[in-house]
C-alpha positions as CSV (number, residue, x, y, z in Angstrom):
1,X,0.0,0.0,0.0
2,X,3.0,2.3,-0.1
3,X,1.8,3.8,-3.4
4,X,-1.1,5.5,-1.6
5,X,-1.0,9.1,-0.4
6,X,-1.4,9.9,3.2
7,X,-5.1,10.4,2.8
8,X,-5.3,7.1,0.8
9,X,-3.6,5.2,3.5
10,X,-6.1,6.6,6.1
11,X,-9.0,5.6,3.8
12,X,-7.6,2.1,3.1
13,X,-7.1,1.4,6.8
14,X,-10.7,2.5,7.6
15,X,-12.0,0.4,4.7
16,X,-10.1,-2.7,6.1
17,X,-11.3,-2.1,9.6
18,X,-14.9,-1.8,8.4
19,X,-14.7,-4.5,5.9
20,X,-15.9,-2.3,3.1
21,X,-14.5,-2.6,-0.5
22,X,-13.3,0.1,-2.7
23,X,-16.1,-0.7,-5.1
24,X,-18.7,-0.2,-2.3
25,X,-17.2,3.1,-1.3
26,X,-16.9,4.3,-4.8
27,X,-20.5,3.5,-5.4
28,X,-21.6,5.4,-2.3
29,X,-19.4,8.4,-3.3
30,X,-20.8,8.3,-6.9
31,X,-17.6,7.6,-8.8
32,X,-15.9,4.6,-10.3
33,X,-13.5,2.4,-8.3
34,X,-10.7,3.4,-10.8
35,X,-11.4,7.1,-10.1
36,X,-11.4,6.4,-6.3
37,X,-8.0,4.5,-6.6
38,X,-6.5,7.5,-8.5
39,X,-7.8,9.8,-5.6
40,X,-6.3,7.6,-2.9
41,X,-3.0,7.3,-4.8
42,X,-2.8,11.0,-5.2
43,X,-2.5,10.8,-9.0
44,X,-5.9,12.6,-9.7
45,X,-5.7,16.3,-9.8
46,X,-5.6,17.9,-6.3
47,X,-8.7,20.1,-6.9
48,X,-10.7,17.1,-8.3
49,X,-9.7,14.8,-5.5
50,X,-10.5,17.4,-2.9
51,X,-14.1,17.6,-4.1
52,X,-14.8,14.0,-2.8
53,X,-12.5,13.9,0.3
54,X,-15.2,15.3,2.7
55,X,-17.8,12.8,1.4
56,X,-15.5,9.9,1.8
57,X,-14.6,11.0,5.3
58,X,-18.3,11.3,6.1
59,X,-19.2,7.9,4.6
60,X,-16.4,6.1,6.5
61,X,-17.1,8.1,9.8
62,X,-13.5,9.3,10.0
63,X,-12.0,12.7,10.6
64,X,-9.4,14.6,8.7
């Protein structure tokens, strides 16, 4: 998981703890799993990824 950003590592950890898949999270956010992966890796443009971070935090019940 070392190719994930700090945000991505936090989200991946929360997903594992809650036994939620990236596909399920992506569906709840309203994006594709591939797009979610890019956000978690930090390869998606900063502005674009920021748009979804608060929603991801809210869905997983974690804080920034």
